[in-house]
N, C-alpha and C positions, 0 to 999 in steps of 0.2 A: 505494500500500500504505499503510495506517496503521501508525503508529508504536505497538507493544503496549507498550514499556517506557520509562520516563523517561529512562534513558541506559544504554549498553551494558553488558549483563551481562559478568562475569569469567568464566572456565572453571568456577570452583567455584560462584559463582551459577548458571550453566547446569546444571552435574551435579546442583544439589539442585534443580532444579524437578520437580516431579512432570509423569510424560507427556502427563496432560491439560491443563498449564499452558503446552505449547509449540503455537504456532501453525505449522502445517504447510500453511498455506492456499497457500502461493506457492511450494511443491514440488509437481510433477504425480507422479502416481503411475507406478510402472514397469509396464507391462502388457505381454502377452505379446509384442508387436510388438519391442519393448526387447530382451528375451531372447532372441529368436529370431537377432537379430543380433550380441548380444553376443560379445565375445571375451576372453576370459583371457591376459592378460597379465604374463608372468613378471617380477617383479623384477630389477633389473639389480645383479648382486653387487658390493660393495667390495674394494677391492685395498689392502692395507696397505703404506704407503711412509714414507719419514722424508723429513721436511720441513722447511726450516728458514724460521720465519715470526717477524716482529718480535715480541717481548715485549709490546707495546703492543696491537698486535693480538689477541694470545691472550687476554690479560687482559680486553680489551673484550668477547670471546666470553665468557668465563666469568663476566662479570659479569651475561651475561643468564639464568645460570644451567643447570640441568642438561639437558642435550642441545645443548652449544655446538659440538660437533663437526658432530654432524649439521646444523645451522645452518650451519657455515663450508662443508660440504660442498655446501649448496643454493645458497649463493652461487658456487661454484667452477662447478657444473652449470648455474646459468644463464648465467656468461659463456661456457662452454665452447658450450652450445649456441646463443648468440647469434654466435658466431665461426663455427660452423658454417653458420650460417642464412647470413650475409654472404659466406662462401666460396662457397658452393651458388649463390648469386644471381648473381655476378661470374662462374660458369661459364656 
């Protein structure tokens, strides 16, 4: 694949691109066979809890901007999936 842009574009730069300037050539079209076997998966809900986290950890995530709690949850979820996968491999 040839590189279309000199540098990686930011989200703002990507959002500002007109549709005709976006290269979709490496993305396959979704045909009828894809949709025939597609399944809707309901997203898992969240549960509110109280959790004590070191101040330095919270500040580091907050420094990344809006959505820091979602990012913290993603890290915890990745860890949980790894633990469950390792546990199932041992069984």
